[in-house]
mmCIF entry with sequence, helices, sheets and N, C-alpha, C, O atoms, coordinates in Angstrom:
data_MODEL
# 
_entry.id   MODEL 
# 
_entity.id                         1 
_entity.type                       polymer 
_entity.pdbx_number_of_molecules   1 
# 
_entity_poly.entity_id                      1 
_entity_poly.type                           'polypeptide(L)' 
_entity_poly.nstd_linkage                   no 
_entity_poly.nstd_monomer                   no 
_entity_poly.pdbx_seq_one_letter_code       
;(UNK)(UNK)(UNK)(UNK)(UNK)(UNK)(UNK)(UNK)(UNK)(UNK)(UNK)(UNK)(UNK)(UNK)(UNK)(UNK)
(UNK)(UNK)(UNK)(UNK)(UNK)(UNK)(UNK)(UNK)(UNK)(UNK)(UNK)(UNK)(UNK)(UNK)(UNK)(UNK)
(UNK)(UNK)(UNK)(UNK)(UNK)(UNK)(UNK)(UNK)(UNK)(UNK)(UNK)(UNK)(UNK)(UNK)(UNK)(UNK)
(UNK)(UNK)(UNK)(UNK)
;
_entity_poly.pdbx_seq_one_letter_code_can   XXXXXXXXXXXXXXXXXXXXXXXXXXXXXXXXXXXXXXXXXXXXXXXXXXXX 
_entity_poly.pdbx_strand_id                 A 
# 
loop_
_entity_poly_seq.entity_id 
_entity_poly_seq.num 
_entity_poly_seq.mon_id 
_entity_poly_seq.hetero 
1 1  UNK n 
1 2  UNK n 
1 3  UNK n 
1 4  UNK n 
1 5  UNK n 
1 6  UNK n 
1 7  UNK n 
1 8  UNK n 
1 9  UNK n 
1 10 UNK n 
1 11 UNK n 
1 12 UNK n 
1 13 UNK n 
1 14 UNK n 
1 15 UNK n 
1 16 UNK n 
1 17 UNK n 
1 18 UNK n 
1 19 UNK n 
1 20 UNK n 
1 21 UNK n 
1 22 UNK n 
1 23 UNK n 
1 24 UNK n 
1 25 UNK n 
1 26 UNK n 
1 27 UNK n 
1 28 UNK n 
1 29 UNK n 
1 30 UNK n 
1 31 UNK n 
1 32 UNK n 
1 33 UNK n 
1 34 UNK n 
1 35 UNK n 
1 36 UNK n 
1 37 UNK n 
1 38 UNK n 
1 39 UNK n 
1 40 UNK n 
1 41 UNK n 
1 42 UNK n 
1 43 UNK n 
1 44 UNK n 
1 45 UNK n 
1 46 UNK n 
1 47 UNK n 
1 48 UNK n 
1 49 UNK n 
1 50 UNK n 
1 51 UNK n 
1 52 UNK n 
# 
_struct_asym.id          A 
_struct_asym.entity_id   1 
# 
loop_
_struct_conf.conf_type_id 
_struct_conf.id 
_struct_conf.pdbx_PDB_helix_id 
_struct_conf.beg_label_comp_id 
_struct_conf.beg_label_asym_id 
_struct_conf.beg_label_seq_id 
_struct_conf.pdbx_beg_PDB_ins_code 
_struct_conf.end_label_comp_id 
_struct_conf.end_label_asym_id 
_struct_conf.end_label_seq_id 
_struct_conf.pdbx_end_PDB_ins_code 
_struct_conf.beg_auth_comp_id 
_struct_conf.beg_auth_asym_id 
_struct_conf.beg_auth_seq_id 
_struct_conf.end_auth_comp_id 
_struct_conf.end_auth_asym_id 
_struct_conf.end_auth_seq_id 
_struct_conf.pdbx_PDB_helix_class 
_struct_conf.details 
_struct_conf.pdbx_PDB_helix_length 
HELX_P HELX_P1 AA1 UNK A 6  ? UNK A 9  ? UNK A 6  UNK A 9  5 ? 4  
HELX_P HELX_P2 AA2 UNK A 10 ? UNK A 46 ? UNK A 10 UNK A 46 1 ? 37 
# 
_struct_conf_type.id          HELX_P 
_struct_conf_type.criteria    ? 
_struct_conf_type.reference   ? 
# 
loop_
_atom_site.group_PDB 
_atom_site.id 
_atom_site.type_symbol 
_atom_site.label_atom_id 
_atom_site.label_alt_id 
_atom_site.label_comp_id 
_atom_site.label_asym_id 
_atom_site.label_entity_id 
_atom_site.label_seq_id 
_atom_site.pdbx_PDB_ins_code 
_atom_site.Cartn_x 
_atom_site.Cartn_y 
_atom_site.Cartn_z 
_atom_site.occupancy 
_atom_site.B_iso_or_equiv 
_atom_site.pdbx_formal_charge 
_atom_site.auth_seq_id 
_atom_site.auth_comp_id 
_atom_site.auth_asym_id 
_atom_site.auth_atom_id 
_atom_site.pdbx_PDB_model_num 
ATOM 1   N N  . UNK A 1 1  ? -32.012 -11.948 -30.061 1.00 0.00 ? 1  UNK A N  1 
ATOM 2   C CA . UNK A 1 1  ? -31.625 -11.163 -28.879 1.00 0.00 ? 1  UNK A CA 1 
ATOM 3   C C  . UNK A 1 1  ? -30.921 -11.855 -27.893 1.00 0.00 ? 1  UNK A C  1 
ATOM 4   O O  . UNK A 1 1  ? -31.258 -12.979 -27.520 1.00 0.00 ? 1  UNK A O  1 
ATOM 5   N N  . UNK A 1 2  ? -29.883 -11.197 -27.413 1.00 0.00 ? 2  UNK A N  1 
ATOM 6   C CA . UNK A 1 2  ? -29.040 -11.850 -26.289 1.00 0.00 ? 2  UNK A CA 1 
ATOM 7   C C  . UNK A 1 2  ? -29.744 -11.727 -24.886 1.00 0.00 ? 2  UNK A C  1 
ATOM 8   O O  . UNK A 1 2  ? -30.344 -10.743 -24.452 1.00 0.00 ? 2  UNK A O  1 
ATOM 9   N N  . UNK A 1 3  ? -29.543 -12.929 -24.277 1.00 0.00 ? 3  UNK A N  1 
ATOM 10  C CA . UNK A 1 3  ? -30.113 -12.841 -22.754 1.00 0.00 ? 3  UNK A CA 1 
ATOM 11  C C  . UNK A 1 3  ? -29.105 -12.191 -21.926 1.00 0.00 ? 3  UNK A C  1 
ATOM 12  O O  . UNK A 1 3  ? -27.917 -12.514 -21.933 1.00 0.00 ? 3  UNK A O  1 
ATOM 13  N N  . UNK A 1 4  ? -29.633 -11.230 -21.185 1.00 0.00 ? 4  UNK A N  1 
ATOM 14  C CA . UNK A 1 4  ? -28.632 -10.626 -20.228 1.00 0.00 ? 4  UNK A CA 1 
ATOM 15  C C  . UNK A 1 4  ? -28.493 -11.431 -18.954 1.00 0.00 ? 4  UNK A C  1 
ATOM 16  O O  . UNK A 1 4  ? -29.476 -11.866 -18.354 1.00 0.00 ? 4  UNK A O  1 
ATOM 17  N N  . UNK A 1 5  ? -27.306 -11.606 -18.578 1.00 0.00 ? 5  UNK A N  1 
ATOM 18  C CA . UNK A 1 5  ? -26.895 -12.314 -17.417 1.00 0.00 ? 5  UNK A CA 1 
ATOM 19  C C  . UNK A 1 5  ? -26.516 -11.442 -16.217 1.00 0.00 ? 5  UNK A C  1 
ATOM 20  O O  . UNK A 1 5  ? -26.179 -10.278 -16.432 1.00 0.00 ? 5  UNK A O  1 
ATOM 21  N N  . UNK A 1 6  ? -26.547 -11.902 -15.022 1.00 0.00 ? 6  UNK A N  1 
ATOM 22  C CA . UNK A 1 6  ? -26.292 -11.145 -13.830 1.00 0.00 ? 6  UNK A CA 1 
ATOM 23  C C  . UNK A 1 6  ? -24.762 -10.774 -13.734 1.00 0.00 ? 6  UNK A C  1 
ATOM 24  O O  . UNK A 1 6  ? -24.361 -9.776  -13.136 1.00 0.00 ? 6  UNK A O  1 
ATOM 25  N N  . UNK A 1 7  ? -23.954 -11.673 -14.380 1.00 0.00 ? 7  UNK A N  1 
ATOM 26  C CA . UNK A 1 7  ? -22.487 -11.547 -14.320 1.00 0.00 ? 7  UNK A CA 1 
ATOM 27  C C  . UNK A 1 7  ? -21.859 -10.595 -15.356 1.00 0.00 ? 7  UNK A C  1 
ATOM 28  O O  . UNK A 1 7  ? -20.640 -10.513 -15.506 1.00 0.00 ? 7  UNK A O  1 
ATOM 29  N N  . UNK A 1 8  ? -22.749 -9.885  -16.057 1.00 0.00 ? 8  UNK A N  1 
ATOM 30  C CA . UNK A 1 8  ? -22.341 -9.071  -17.134 1.00 0.00 ? 8  UNK A CA 1 
ATOM 31  C C  . UNK A 1 8  ? -21.264 -8.082  -16.673 1.00 0.00 ? 8  UNK A C  1 
ATOM 32  O O  . UNK A 1 8  ? -20.230 -7.951  -17.328 1.00 0.00 ? 8  UNK A O  1 
ATOM 33  N N  . UNK A 1 9  ? -21.498 -7.372  -15.534 1.00 0.00 ? 9  UNK A N  1 
ATOM 34  C CA . UNK A 1 9  ? -20.524 -6.340  -14.979 1.00 0.00 ? 9  UNK A CA 1 
ATOM 35  C C  . UNK A 1 9  ? -19.390 -6.869  -14.209 1.00 0.00 ? 9  UNK A C  1 
ATOM 36  O O  . UNK A 1 9  ? -18.465 -6.121  -13.895 1.00 0.00 ? 9  UNK A O  1 
ATOM 37  N N  . UNK A 1 10 ? -19.402 -8.146  -13.877 1.00 0.00 ? 10 UNK A N  1 
ATOM 38  C CA . UNK A 1 10 ? -18.430 -8.697  -12.983 1.00 0.00 ? 10 UNK A CA 1 
ATOM 39  C C  . UNK A 1 10 ? -16.933 -8.462  -13.428 1.00 0.00 ? 10 UNK A C  1 
ATOM 40  O O  . UNK A 1 10 ? -16.112 -8.094  -12.588 1.00 0.00 ? 10 UNK A O  1 
ATOM 41  N N  . UNK A 1 11 ? -16.577 -8.669  -14.728 1.00 0.00 ? 11 UNK A N  1 
ATOM 42  C CA . UNK A 1 11 ? -15.203 -8.528  -15.093 1.00 0.00 ? 11 UNK A CA 1 
ATOM 43  C C  . UNK A 1 11 ? -14.667 -7.065  -14.739 1.00 0.00 ? 11 UNK A C  1 
ATOM 44  O O  . UNK A 1 11 ? -13.526 -6.859  -14.324 1.00 0.00 ? 11 UNK A O  1 
ATOM 45  N N  . UNK A 1 12 ? -15.547 -6.157  -14.934 1.00 0.00 ? 12 UNK A N  1 
ATOM 46  C CA . UNK A 1 12 ? -15.116 -4.789  -14.570 1.00 0.00 ? 12 UNK A CA 1 
ATOM 47  C C  . UNK A 1 12 ? -14.912 -4.555  -13.105 1.00 0.00 ? 12 UNK A C  1 
ATOM 48  O O  . UNK A 1 12 ? -13.960 -3.883  -12.709 1.00 0.00 ? 12 UNK A O  1 
ATOM 49  N N  . UNK A 1 13 ? -15.843 -5.131  -12.240 1.00 0.00 ? 13 UNK A N  1 
ATOM 50  C CA . UNK A 1 13 ? -15.731 -5.041  -10.883 1.00 0.00 ? 13 UNK A CA 1 
ATOM 51  C C  . UNK A 1 13 ? -14.490 -5.671  -10.395 1.00 0.00 ? 13 UNK A C  1 
ATOM 52  O O  . UNK A 1 13 ? -13.763 -5.150  -9.548  1.00 0.00 ? 13 UNK A O  1 
ATOM 53  N N  . UNK A 1 14 ? -14.251 -6.915  -11.012 1.00 0.00 ? 14 UNK A N  1 
ATOM 54  C CA . UNK A 1 14 ? -13.099 -7.712  -10.519 1.00 0.00 ? 14 UNK A CA 1 
ATOM 55  C C  . UNK A 1 14 ? -11.827 -6.915  -10.869 1.00 0.00 ? 14 UNK A C  1 
ATOM 56  O O  . UNK A 1 14 ? -10.911 -6.880  -10.047 1.00 0.00 ? 14 UNK A O  1 
ATOM 57  N N  . UNK A 1 15 ? -11.730 -6.302  -11.998 1.00 0.00 ? 15 UNK A N  1 
ATOM 58  C CA . UNK A 1 15 ? -10.576 -5.567  -12.519 1.00 0.00 ? 15 UNK A CA 1 
ATOM 59  C C  . UNK A 1 15 ? -10.376 -4.341  -11.493 1.00 0.00 ? 15 UNK A C  1 
ATOM 60  O O  . UNK A 1 15 ? -9.252  -4.078  -11.065 1.00 0.00 ? 15 UNK A O  1 
ATOM 61  N N  . UNK A 1 16 ? -11.410 -3.672  -11.152 1.00 0.00 ? 16 UNK A N  1 
ATOM 62  C CA . UNK A 1 16 ? -11.365 -2.509  -10.239 1.00 0.00 ? 16 UNK A CA 1 
ATOM 63  C C  . UNK A 1 16 ? -10.913 -3.023  -8.914  1.00 0.00 ? 16 UNK A C  1 
ATOM 64  O O  . UNK A 1 16 ? -10.078 -2.367  -8.291  1.00 0.00 ? 16 UNK A O  1 
ATOM 65  N N  . UNK A 1 17 ? -11.411 -4.193  -8.402  1.00 0.00 ? 17 UNK A N  1 
ATOM 66  C CA . UNK A 1 17 ? -11.093 -4.704  -7.036  1.00 0.00 ? 17 UNK A CA 1 
ATOM 67  C C  . UNK A 1 17 ? -9.604  -5.027  -7.026  1.00 0.00 ? 17 UNK A C  1 
ATOM 68  O O  . UNK A 1 17 ? -8.893  -4.764  -6.056  1.00 0.00 ? 17 UNK A O  1 
ATOM 69  N N  . UNK A 1 18 ? -9.110  -5.668  -8.252  1.00 0.00 ? 18 UNK A N  1 
ATOM 70  C CA . UNK A 1 18 ? -7.803  -6.117  -8.311  1.00 0.00 ? 18 UNK A CA 1 
ATOM 71  C C  . UNK A 1 18 ? -6.801  -4.890  -8.242  1.00 0.00 ? 18 UNK A C  1 
ATOM 72  O O  . UNK A 1 18 ? -5.760  -4.907  -7.586  1.00 0.00 ? 18 UNK A O  1 
ATOM 73  N N  . UNK A 1 19 ? -7.232  -3.868  -8.971  1.00 0.00 ? 19 UNK A N  1 
ATOM 74  C CA . UNK A 1 19 ? -6.397  -2.654  -9.069  1.00 0.00 ? 19 UNK A CA 1 
ATOM 75  C C  . UNK A 1 19 ? -6.213  -2.006  -7.652  1.00 0.00 ? 19 UNK A C  1 
ATOM 76  O O  . UNK A 1 19 ? -5.154  -1.519  -7.255  1.00 0.00 ? 19 UNK A O  1 
ATOM 77  N N  . UNK A 1 20 ? -7.425  -2.066  -6.920  1.00 0.00 ? 20 UNK A N  1 
ATOM 78  C CA . UNK A 1 20 ? -7.495  -1.398  -5.701  1.00 0.00 ? 20 UNK A CA 1 
ATOM 79  C C  . UNK A 1 20 ? -6.669  -2.241  -4.712  1.00 0.00 ? 20 UNK A C  1 
ATOM 80  O O  . UNK A 1 20 ? -5.963  -1.677  -3.877  1.00 0.00 ? 20 UNK A O  1 
ATOM 81  N N  . UNK A 1 21 ? -6.742  -3.529  -4.788  1.00 0.00 ? 21 UNK A N  1 
ATOM 82  C CA . UNK A 1 21 ? -5.832  -4.418  -3.927  1.00 0.00 ? 21 UNK A CA 1 
ATOM 83  C C  . UNK A 1 21 ? -4.324  -4.164  -4.129  1.00 0.00 ? 21 UNK A C  1 
ATOM 84  O O  . UNK A 1 21 ? -3.531  -4.147  -3.188  1.00 0.00 ? 21 UNK A O  1 
ATOM 85  N N  . UNK A 1 22 ? -3.979  -3.968  -5.423  1.00 0.00 ? 22 UNK A N  1 
ATOM 86  C CA . UNK A 1 22 ? -2.591  -3.843  -5.766  1.00 0.00 ? 22 UNK A CA 1 
ATOM 87  C C  . UNK A 1 22 ? -2.099  -2.624  -5.280  1.00 0.00 ? 22 UNK A C  1 
ATOM 88  O O  . UNK A 1 22 ? -0.967  -2.592  -4.800  1.00 0.00 ? 22 UNK A O  1 
ATOM 89  N N  . UNK A 1 23 ? -2.893  -1.471  -5.346  1.00 0.00 ? 23 UNK A N  1 
ATOM 90  C CA . UNK A 1 23 ? -2.515  -0.121  -4.849  1.00 0.00 ? 23 UNK A CA 1 
ATOM 91  C C  . UNK A 1 23 ? -2.398  -0.093  -3.375  1.00 0.00 ? 23 UNK A C  1 
ATOM 92  O O  . UNK A 1 23 ? -1.546  0.592   -2.808  1.00 0.00 ? 23 UNK A O  1 
ATOM 93  N N  . UNK A 1 24 ? -3.288  -0.866  -2.728  1.00 0.00 ? 24 UNK A N  1 
ATOM 94  C CA . UNK A 1 24 ? -3.270  -0.917  -1.271  1.00 0.00 ? 24 UNK A CA 1 
ATOM 95  C C  . UNK A 1 24 ? -2.068  -1.663  -0.811  1.00 0.00 ? 24 UNK A C  1 
ATOM 96  O O  . UNK A 1 24 ? -1.467  -1.315  0.205   1.00 0.00 ? 24 UNK A O  1 
ATOM 97  N N  . UNK A 1 25 ? -1.706  -2.674  -1.530  1.00 0.00 ? 25 UNK A N  1 
ATOM 98  C CA . UNK A 1 25 ? -0.484  -3.434  -1.215  1.00 0.00 ? 25 UNK A CA 1 
ATOM 99  C C  . UNK A 1 25 ? 0.724   -2.491  -1.321  1.00 0.00 ? 25 UNK A C  1 
ATOM 100 O O  . UNK A 1 25 ? 1.512   -2.380  -0.382  1.00 0.00 ? 25 UNK A O  1 
ATOM 101 N N  . UNK A 1 26 ? 0.859   -1.827  -2.449  1.00 0.00 ? 26 UNK A N  1 
ATOM 102 C CA . UNK A 1 26 ? 1.933   -0.897  -2.742  1.00 0.00 ? 26 UNK A CA 1 
ATOM 103 C C  . UNK A 1 26 ? 1.976   0.178   -1.562  1.00 0.00 ? 26 UNK A C  1 
ATOM 104 O O  . UNK A 1 26 ? 3.051   0.511   -1.063  1.00 0.00 ? 26 UNK A O  1 
ATOM 105 N N  . UNK A 1 27 ? 0.770   0.698   -1.147  1.00 0.00 ? 27 UNK A N  1 
ATOM 106 C CA . UNK A 1 27 ? 0.848   1.715   -0.119  1.00 0.00 ? 27 UNK A CA 1 
ATOM 107 C C  . UNK A 1 27 ? 1.316   1.140   1.158   1.00 0.00 ? 27 UNK A C  1 
ATOM 108 O O  . UNK A 1 27 ? 2.064   1.795   1.885   1.00 0.00 ? 27 UNK A O  1 
ATOM 109 N N  . UNK A 1 28 ? 0.890   -0.133  1.495   1.00 0.00 ? 28 UNK A N  1 
ATOM 110 C CA . UNK A 1 28 ? 1.198   -0.776  2.735   1.00 0.00 ? 28 UNK A CA 1 
ATOM 111 C C  . UNK A 1 28 ? 2.750   -0.984  2.768   1.00 0.00 ? 28 UNK A C  1 
ATOM 112 O O  . UNK A 1 28 ? 3.367   -0.720  3.800   1.00 0.00 ? 28 UNK A O  1 
ATOM 113 N N  . UNK A 1 29 ? 3.412   -1.472  1.614   1.00 0.00 ? 29 UNK A N  1 
ATOM 114 C CA . UNK A 1 29 ? 4.861   -1.564  1.640   1.00 0.00 ? 29 UNK A CA 1 
ATOM 115 C C  . UNK A 1 29 ? 5.522   -0.248  1.729   1.00 0.00 ? 29 UNK A C  1 
ATOM 116 O O  . UNK A 1 29 ? 6.502   -0.055  2.449   1.00 0.00 ? 29 UNK A O  1 
ATOM 117 N N  . UNK A 1 30 ? 4.959   0.683   0.966   1.00 0.00 ? 30 UNK A N  1 
ATOM 118 C CA . UNK A 1 30 ? 5.602   2.064   1.165   1.00 0.00 ? 30 UNK A CA 1 
ATOM 119 C C  . UNK A 1 30 ? 5.583   2.622   2.585   1.00 0.00 ? 30 UNK A C  1 
ATOM 120 O O  . UNK A 1 30 ? 6.593   3.128   3.074   1.00 0.00 ? 30 UNK A O  1 
ATOM 121 N N  . UNK A 1 31 ? 4.457   2.529   3.224   1.00 0.00 ? 31 UNK A N  1 
ATOM 122 C CA . UNK A 1 31 ? 4.341   2.896   4.650   1.00 0.00 ? 31 UNK A CA 1 
ATOM 123 C C  . UNK A 1 31 ? 5.273   2.163   5.600   1.00 0.00 ? 31 UNK A C  1 
ATOM 124 O O  . UNK A 1 31 ? 5.782   2.671   6.599   1.00 0.00 ? 31 UNK A O  1 
ATOM 125 N N  . UNK A 1 32 ? 5.437   0.949   5.195   1.00 0.00 ? 32 UNK A N  1 
ATOM 126 C CA . UNK A 1 32 ? 6.349   -0.038  6.056   1.00 0.00 ? 32 UNK A CA 1 
ATOM 127 C C  . UNK A 1 32 ? 7.713   0.461   5.895   1.00 0.00 ? 32 UNK A C  1 
ATOM 128 O O  . UNK A 1 32 ? 8.362   0.746   6.902   1.00 0.00 ? 32 UNK A O  1 
ATOM 129 N N  . UNK A 1 33 ? 8.257   0.605   4.618   1.00 0.00 ? 33 UNK A N  1 
ATOM 130 C CA . UNK A 1 33 ? 9.561   1.040   4.467   1.00 0.00 ? 33 UNK A CA 1 
ATOM 131 C C  . UNK A 1 33 ? 9.801   2.487   4.889   1.00 0.00 ? 33 UNK A C  1 
ATOM 132 O O  . UNK A 1 33 ? 10.929  2.838   5.235   1.00 0.00 ? 33 UNK A O  1 
ATOM 133 N N  . UNK A 1 34 ? 8.825   3.293   4.871   1.00 0.00 ? 34 UNK A N  1 
ATOM 134 C CA . UNK A 1 34 ? 8.954   4.691   5.408   1.00 0.00 ? 34 UNK A CA 1 
ATOM 135 C C  . UNK A 1 34 ? 8.994   4.655   6.934   1.00 0.00 ? 34 UNK A C  1 
ATOM 136 O O  . UNK A 1 34 ? 9.765   5.447   7.476   1.00 0.00 ? 34 UNK A O  1 
ATOM 137 N N  . UNK A 1 35 ? 8.283   3.862   7.676   1.00 0.00 ? 35 UNK A N  1 
ATOM 138 C CA . UNK A 1 35 ? 8.407   3.724   9.155   1.00 0.00 ? 35 UNK A CA 1 
ATOM 139 C C  . UNK A 1 35 ? 9.664   3.117   9.566   1.00 0.00 ? 35 UNK A C  1 
ATOM 140 O O  . UNK A 1 35 ? 10.241  3.524   10.575  1.00 0.00 ? 35 UNK A O  1 
ATOM 141 N N  . UNK A 1 36 ? 10.153  2.119   8.817   1.00 0.00 ? 36 UNK A N  1 
ATOM 142 C CA . UNK A 1 36 ? 11.470  1.529   9.148   1.00 0.00 ? 36 UNK A CA 1 
ATOM 143 C C  . UNK A 1 36 ? 12.618  2.588   8.925   1.00 0.00 ? 36 UNK A C  1 
ATOM 144 O O  . UNK A 1 36 ? 13.535  2.651   9.743   1.00 0.00 ? 36 UNK A O  1 
ATOM 145 N N  . UNK A 1 37 ? 12.579  3.388   7.872   1.00 0.00 ? 37 UNK A N  1 
ATOM 146 C CA . UNK A 1 37 ? 13.558  4.349   7.737   1.00 0.00 ? 37 UNK A CA 1 
ATOM 147 C C  . UNK A 1 37 ? 13.539  5.495   8.669   1.00 0.00 ? 37 UNK A C  1 
ATOM 148 O O  . UNK A 1 37 ? 14.588  6.062   8.976   1.00 0.00 ? 37 UNK A O  1 
ATOM 149 N N  . UNK A 1 38 ? 12.296  5.891   9.168   1.00 0.00 ? 38 UNK A N  1 
ATOM 150 C CA . UNK A 1 38 ? 12.129  6.893   10.125  1.00 0.00 ? 38 UNK A CA 1 
ATOM 151 C C  . UNK A 1 38 ? 12.636  6.362   11.491  1.00 0.00 ? 38 UNK A C  1 
ATOM 152 O O  . UNK A 1 38 ? 13.260  7.108   12.247  1.00 0.00 ? 38 UNK A O  1 
ATOM 153 N N  . UNK A 1 39 ? 12.373  5.100   11.797  1.00 0.00 ? 39 UNK A N  1 
ATOM 154 C CA . UNK A 1 39 ? 12.857  4.449   13.063  1.00 0.00 ? 39 UNK A CA 1 
ATOM 155 C C  . UNK A 1 39 ? 14.374  4.382   13.063  1.00 0.00 ? 39 UNK A C  1 
ATOM 156 O O  . UNK A 1 39 ? 15.022  4.663   14.071  1.00 0.00 ? 39 UNK A O  1 
ATOM 157 N N  . UNK A 1 40 ? 14.919  4.015   11.949  1.00 0.00 ? 40 UNK A N  1 
ATOM 158 C CA . UNK A 1 40 ? 16.486  4.077   11.981  1.00 0.00 ? 40 UNK A CA 1 
ATOM 159 C C  . UNK A 1 40 ? 17.113  5.312   12.144  1.00 0.00 ? 40 UNK A C  1 
ATOM 160 O O  . UNK A 1 40 ? 18.120  5.402   12.846  1.00 0.00 ? 40 UNK A O  1 
ATOM 161 N N  . UNK A 1 41 ? 16.579  6.372   11.514  1.00 0.00 ? 41 UNK A N  1 
ATOM 162 C CA . UNK A 1 41 ? 16.961  7.774   11.556  1.00 0.00 ? 41 UNK A CA 1 
ATOM 163 C C  . UNK A 1 41 ? 16.769  8.206   13.152  1.00 0.00 ? 41 UNK A C  1 
ATOM 164 O O  . UNK A 1 41 ? 17.681  8.762   13.764  1.00 0.00 ? 41 UNK A O  1 
ATOM 165 N N  . UNK A 1 42 ? 15.636  7.930   13.691  1.00 0.00 ? 42 UNK A N  1 
ATOM 166 C CA . UNK A 1 42 ? 15.424  8.236   15.029  1.00 0.00 ? 42 UNK A CA 1 
ATOM 167 C C  . UNK A 1 42 ? 16.486  7.630   16.031  1.00 0.00 ? 42 UNK A C  1 
ATOM 168 O O  . UNK A 1 42 ? 16.974  8.261   16.969  1.00 0.00 ? 42 UNK A O  1 
ATOM 169 N N  . UNK A 1 43 ? 16.763  6.380   15.718  1.00 0.00 ? 43 UNK A N  1 
ATOM 170 C CA . UNK A 1 43 ? 17.710  5.713   16.554  1.00 0.00 ? 43 UNK A CA 1 
ATOM 171 C C  . UNK A 1 43 ? 19.127  6.212   16.344  1.00 0.00 ? 43 UNK A C  1 
ATOM 172 O O  . UNK A 1 43 ? 19.911  6.155   17.291  1.00 0.00 ? 43 UNK A O  1 
ATOM 173 N N  . UNK A 1 44 ? 19.521  6.709   15.144  1.00 0.00 ? 44 UNK A N  1 
ATOM 174 C CA . UNK A 1 44 ? 20.833  7.340   14.896  1.00 0.00 ? 44 UNK A CA 1 
ATOM 175 C C  . UNK A 1 44 ? 20.879  8.568   15.649  1.00 0.00 ? 44 UNK A C  1 
ATOM 176 O O  . UNK A 1 44 ? 21.899  8.901   16.253  1.00 0.00 ? 44 UNK A O  1 
ATOM 177 N N  . UNK A 1 45 ? 19.716  9.331   15.642  1.00 0.00 ? 45 UNK A N  1 
ATOM 178 C CA . UNK A 1 45 ? 19.688  10.729  16.074  1.00 0.00 ? 45 UNK A CA 1 
ATOM 179 C C  . UNK A 1 45 ? 19.789  10.653  17.726  1.00 0.00 ? 45 UNK A C  1 
ATOM 180 O O  . UNK A 1 45 ? 20.412  11.505  18.359  1.00 0.00 ? 45 UNK A O  1 
ATOM 181 N N  . UNK A 1 46 ? 19.177  9.652   18.293  1.00 0.00 ? 46 UNK A N  1 
ATOM 182 C CA . UNK A 1 46 ? 19.237  9.461   19.693  1.00 0.00 ? 46 UNK A CA 1 
ATOM 183 C C  . UNK A 1 46 ? 20.621  8.918   20.150  1.00 0.00 ? 46 UNK A C  1 
ATOM 184 O O  . UNK A 1 46 ? 21.059  9.147   21.278  1.00 0.00 ? 46 UNK A O  1 
ATOM 185 N N  . UNK A 1 47 ? 21.240  8.239   19.284  1.00 0.00 ? 47 UNK A N  1 
ATOM 186 C CA . UNK A 1 47 ? 22.516  7.734   19.855  1.00 0.00 ? 47 UNK A CA 1 
ATOM 187 C C  . UNK A 1 47 ? 23.791  8.660   19.603  1.00 0.00 ? 47 UNK A C  1 
ATOM 188 O O  . UNK A 1 47 ? 24.957  8.384   19.884  1.00 0.00 ? 47 UNK A O  1 
ATOM 189 N N  . UNK A 1 48 ? 23.311  9.798   19.023  1.00 0.00 ? 48 UNK A N  1 
ATOM 190 C CA . UNK A 1 48 ? 24.522  10.779  18.829  1.00 0.00 ? 48 UNK A CA 1 
ATOM 191 C C  . UNK A 1 48 ? 24.974  11.355  20.216  1.00 0.00 ? 48 UNK A C  1 
ATOM 192 O O  . UNK A 1 48 ? 24.183  11.600  21.126  1.00 0.00 ? 48 UNK A O  1 
ATOM 193 N N  . UNK A 1 49 ? 26.301  11.541  20.279  1.00 0.00 ? 49 UNK A N  1 
ATOM 194 C CA . UNK A 1 49 ? 26.837  12.097  21.560  1.00 0.00 ? 49 UNK A CA 1 
ATOM 195 C C  . UNK A 1 49 ? 26.331  13.506  21.704  1.00 0.00 ? 49 UNK A C  1 
ATOM 196 O O  . UNK A 1 49 ? 26.305  14.249  20.723  1.00 0.00 ? 49 UNK A O  1 
ATOM 197 N N  . UNK A 1 50 ? 25.932  13.897  22.878  1.00 0.00 ? 50 UNK A N  1 
ATOM 198 C CA . UNK A 1 50 ? 25.476  15.279  23.150  1.00 0.00 ? 50 UNK A CA 1 
ATOM 199 C C  . UNK A 1 50 ? 26.733  16.193  23.109  1.00 0.00 ? 50 UNK A C  1 
ATOM 200 O O  . UNK A 1 50 ? 27.804  15.830  23.596  1.00 0.00 ? 50 UNK A O  1 
ATOM 201 N N  . UNK A 1 51 ? 26.547  17.417  22.494  1.00 0.00 ? 51 UNK A N  1 
ATOM 202 C CA . UNK A 1 51 ? 27.690  18.444  22.472  1.00 0.00 ? 51 UNK A CA 1 
ATOM 203 C C  . UNK A 1 51 ? 27.906  18.858  23.925  1.00 0.00 ? 51 UNK A C  1 
ATOM 204 O O  . UNK A 1 51 ? 26.930  18.939  24.671  1.00 0.00 ? 51 UNK A O  1 
ATOM 205 N N  . UNK A 1 52 ? 29.140  19.123  24.364  1.00 0.00 ? 52 UNK A N  1 
ATOM 206 C CA . UNK A 1 52 ? 29.504  19.605  25.639  1.00 0.00 ? 52 UNK A CA 1 
ATOM 207 C C  . UNK A 1 52 ? 29.448  21.080  25.787  1.00 0.00 ? 52 UNK A C  1 
ATOM 208 O O  . UNK A 1 52 ? 29.746  21.604  26.860  1.00 0.00 ? 52 UNK A O  1 
# 
């Protein structure tokens, strides 16, 4: 009979943590790009000449 160790579930936990970290990293990059594009659109909109 095999002796159960405390580390038996760790690979699953590590994989889940790694996947969570990668998705958070992608989300952060996506939010950063989105905020940069919104900022540039806002600057372009504010710099447009007003109609007379």
